[in-house]
N, C-alpha and C positions, 0 to 999 in steps of 0.2 A: 593355389597361385603361392609363390612363397612372399614372406614377410620380411622389406628391408629392415638393418641392423635399427635399432629407435635405442636403448640404453649404450650408456658410455661402456660400460663392460663389452657390449655386443660390437658398438665399435674398434675400440683398444686391438679386441683380437681379432677384428677382421682389419686394420693397420696394419699390424702383429704380422697376419700371414702374409699379407700380398706388397707392402713397402719393398720391406727389404731385399727381394729379388726383384722388384722394378728398377729401384735403385742400381742395383749389380749389375743387370742387361745393359744401362740405358751405359752407365761406363765401359761395361765391356763393348758395346758397338762401337762408343765414342773413343777410346782408347784404340782399339784393334782394327776400323776400319769395316763397312757392313760389306756379309760377304753372302753368296748366291743361296748357303741353305738358311736364309733367315729373313728371306725377304716374304713368307708368309704372315700375315699378321697373328693367324692361329699359332702357327709354332714359337713366334717370341715371346707370347702371353704363357703356352709353356714352359719355355724355358724359364722364365722370370719364377709361373709357380714355383718350376722344379728348387729354382733355388734360393727359393724363399724356403720351402722346407728343410732344406739342407740346413740353412743359416737361423731357422727356428728350431733344428734338432740341435746342434750344437749349442744355443742359446740357453735350453732346457737342461743340456750336460753340464752346462758352465756353471749357472744361474740358475737352476730351477725353482730352489725354493724363495728365491727375491721376487722371483716373477709372480708366481703363484699368491705370495703375502699382497705383492702388487695386487693381481686379479681381485681379490678378498674386498680391499680395502676400495676397487674402484667401484666391486657389484655392490658394495653396502650405502658409500658415502655417494659416489657418485663424480658432480664434481667438486665437490668441497676436499674429496682426499689429494683431489690433483691442488687444488688451492691453494690447501696448509703445505705443501710440499712442493711450490712452482719450480724452482731451481733444480730440485733431482727430479721431478718429471723431466723437466726439459732437458736435461743430462743425459738422464737414461732414454729418452727418444732420438736423441743426436746422434748415441753412439750405435743404437740397435738397427736404426734407421739410415744413415749415413756413414756411421766411419766404418762399421764391420763390413759392410756392404761394400762399401768400397775401395778397402786393404783386400777385401777378397777378390774384386774384380783387377787389383793391382798386382798381385799374388799369381793370378793364372794368367794375368797379359805378360809377365816379367817371364813363366814358365815356359810359355809356350815359345816366345821367342827364342830365348834360353836355346830349347830343345830343337827347335829349327831357325837355326838363324839364316839356312841358305836358303828356305824357299819358303819363308812367312813373307810377307807382303803384306804392310797396310793397303794399297789400293787394291780394288775388287777385280779388276779385270786389265786385261791388256787396253784396249779402249782409253780404260781412265788414264793409263799411264803414261799413254801417247801424248794426249792432248795436255796432260797436266804439264808434260817437263816441255812440251814444240813451245817455243814463239812465233812471233811472223815468220810463214813459209807460205810458198806453193802447197797447192794439195791437189792429185788428183788420183780417180779412182775409175777401175774400169766396171762397166756395168756386165750382169750377167751374159749379156749379148753381145759384148765384144768391144761396145762402145767404149771410148774413154770421155768424162767429164773432169773437170778442175777449176781451180782458181786460186784466189789469194787468198789465205787465211792471216787476218790481222785483227786489230784494237777488236772491232766492230764486227764481228765473226765468233761463232759462238755452237762448241760442242757437248752433247748434252751426256751427263755422268749419271753413271747404275742410281740407281734400279730403272733409271727410264732407259728406253732402246735406246742403241746408238743411232746417232745421226749427227749431222753437222752442215751448219751454214757458213757458205762462204760469201764475203763480202763484195767480192766480184769476180763474174764468170769469166773463163778462157775458152776461145776457142779451140778444140783440138785437134788433133791430125791423127789417122788412125794407129799411128805408132804410137801415142802416148805424148811427142813432143807439144807442147804450148807454140801455138800461133800469136795471136794476140787479145787483147783484152775484149771482149762484149760491148758494144758500143752500147751505152746508158744502158749499161748493168747494173740490177738494185741487189746481184747477188744469187746465190743458186743453193738449192737445201738438198740433203743429199741423204738418203739412210743407209745403211751399212748391209740392211739385207738385201739394197737390190745390188750387191756391188759382190767381188771375189777378189779384188788384189785393192789395199791402197800404200799408198806413198807421201810423203813429206818430204820436202825439197827445200834446201837450204837457198834462200834467195841471195842472187851475185852481190847484191847492195842493201842497205837497208831499207830499201821503198820497192813497190814491182816496176821492175825494168821495162823499159820503152818493147815494142812488140816484137823481136827478135827471136827467130827460129831455134838458133845457139846459143839463147838465154840459159833455157832451162833443158838440160839429154833428155833424147827421146828413153820410153821405159824398154830396160834391157828383156828383150824376148831370146830362146833359146830354140836353133832350129834342129831339127830330126838330122842326124845323116842321110845322105839318098844310099 
């Protein structure tokens, strides 16, 4: 069974090996947005470790002798070596663990956006893009059995975002006709919860007024359907 790091040198080496990649990975996800390929925690950890290896290699190339001397002093003097030069130690930690990984994350993010300006999106899924840009509106969804469900998406409604499964809570449910047109609000409705996995069509409709209109079949159009020629 392995032992945890105990000496200042072991702790410093562990931090130097792990923290730069963690900073890099965190800022990359923050600036770029989450992507489906990094949903697994193990893969994110591997990416952070890989980034640490790359950054640590660059540190050794750029300032190898200084880092070796610092490691020797830390191993010999321990806390006393850091206490003698606290500002230098703090500045070195800031540069190695924060500044350089942040600059690397910013550079990679900028390069990726510049290389793929037409296809790059920070929003991970179309579901997030749809509901992040929509205001109060009518929502109707066709279930897999062909039935329509829908209601009013207002300030008290909620749509999940990645990495959660696509689901929507509509603050009021409406009765629907078989063609997808709205009839009227369900009396005493406290809302309706719909899973995107149970549907095959989702449509947002702009309201004819600032608030949900009174029950009028013509207020919200019916769903467009195509008929095959006879």
